[in-house]
Every structure is written in structure tokens, then in C-alpha cells.
FIPA-313277 format. One record per residue (C-alpha): z, x, y. Coordinates in steps of 0.001 Angstrom, whole numbers, plus 500000, padded with zeros to 6 digits. Each point is the difference from the previous one (the first is absolute). Last residue first. Example, Ala and Ser with C-alpha at 12.3 -4.5 7.8 and 13.67 -1.06 7.14 Angstrom:
// FIPA-313277
r pz 507140, px 513670, py 498940
r pz 500660, px 498630, py 496560
This chain:
// FIPA-313277
r pz 717027, px 431072, py 193040
r pz 496414, px 500694, py 499556
r pz 499452, px 496972, py 497709
r pz 501633, px 497682, py 502548
r pz 497501, px 501023, py 502757
r pz 497025, px 499524, py 497434
r pz 500794, px 496391, py 499374
r pz 497461, px 499285, py 497330
r pz 502568, px 499829, py 497152
r pz 499027, px 498842, py 496668
r pz 502388, px 499924, py 496942
r pz 498422, px 496876, py 498428
r pz 503141, px 497876, py 500259
r pz 500700, px 501226, py 503448
r pz 496440, px 499374, py 501187
r pz 500296, px 496497, py 498596
r pz 503246, px 499466, py 502167
r pz 498081, px 500864, py 503225
r pz 501890, px 501217, py 503012
r pz 498811, px 500579, py 503591
r pz 501446, px 496743, py 501213
r pz 497147, px 499031, py 502149
r pz 497356, px 501046, py 497404
r pz 501934, px 498376, py 497233
r pz 500121, px 496899, py 501985
r pz 496223, px 499907, py 500770
r pz 499172, px 500800, py 496423
r pz 501989, px 497005, py 498655
r pz 499333, px 497665, py 502883
r pz 496293, px 499720, py 499101
r pz 501022, px 498155, py 496753
r pz 501262, px 497206, py 502356
r pz 496460, px 499231, py 500664
r pz 499876, px 498681, py 496443
r pz 501013, px 496588, py 501399
r pz 496380, px 499487, py 500985
r pz 498677, px 498290, py 503144
r pz 496844, px 502136, py 500071
r pz 500779, px 501242, py 503395
r pz 503368, px 500922, py 498579
r pz 498457, px 501959, py 497132
r pz 498032, px 502215, py 502242
r pz 502948, px 500520, py 502325
r pz 502304, px 500781, py 497242
r pz 497763, px 502490, py 498424
r pz 499204, px 501720, py 503368
r pz 503585, px 500202, py 501019
r pz 500986, px 501627, py 496714
r pz 497071, px 502215, py 500017
r pz 500822, px 501285, py 503477
r pz 503675, px 500397, py 499249
r pz 499312, px 501896, py 496862
r pz 497482, px 502354, py 501458
r pz 502448, px 500822, py 502810
r pz 502785, px 500596, py 497533
r pz 497826, px 502276, py 497658
r pz 499136, px 502086, py 503069
r pz 503608, px 500271, py 501034
r pz 501360, px 500909, py 496469
r pz 501682, px 497479, py 497649
r pz 502946, px 501221, py 497909
r pz 502718, px 499393, py 502518
r pz 503483, px 500135, py 498452
r pz 502039, px 496881, py 499343
């Protein structure tokens, strides 16, 4: 599994994931689990959707 998510993209994903999860947790919604998707893809550095669309924001991997 190659990394296809760059550092800036990873930070934004983790921040948005936590923000979505916390917002919905405070509203007592099961949809808070949706926030885990961008958070986990930010931590792992791999996004399956990016692979399907041919997107790679990881500049370090593009140079190699």
C-alpha cells in the first residue's frame, strides 16, 4: 500500500475528521463515526478513493 496522501492533505484530513466526530458526538449522533474515515486516511497516508481517481498529493513519492 503506497502512500498517496501528502503531509498537508494528511493534516487537513485529521483535523476535519476530529472536528466532524466531535461535533456529532456532542449531538449524540451515530454519524460521528463518519469522522473516522478522514482521520484514519490521514493517519495511514493512503486513500483508496484517490487510487481509483488517479490522484496523488504525496510530493515526496512523486519525485522518486
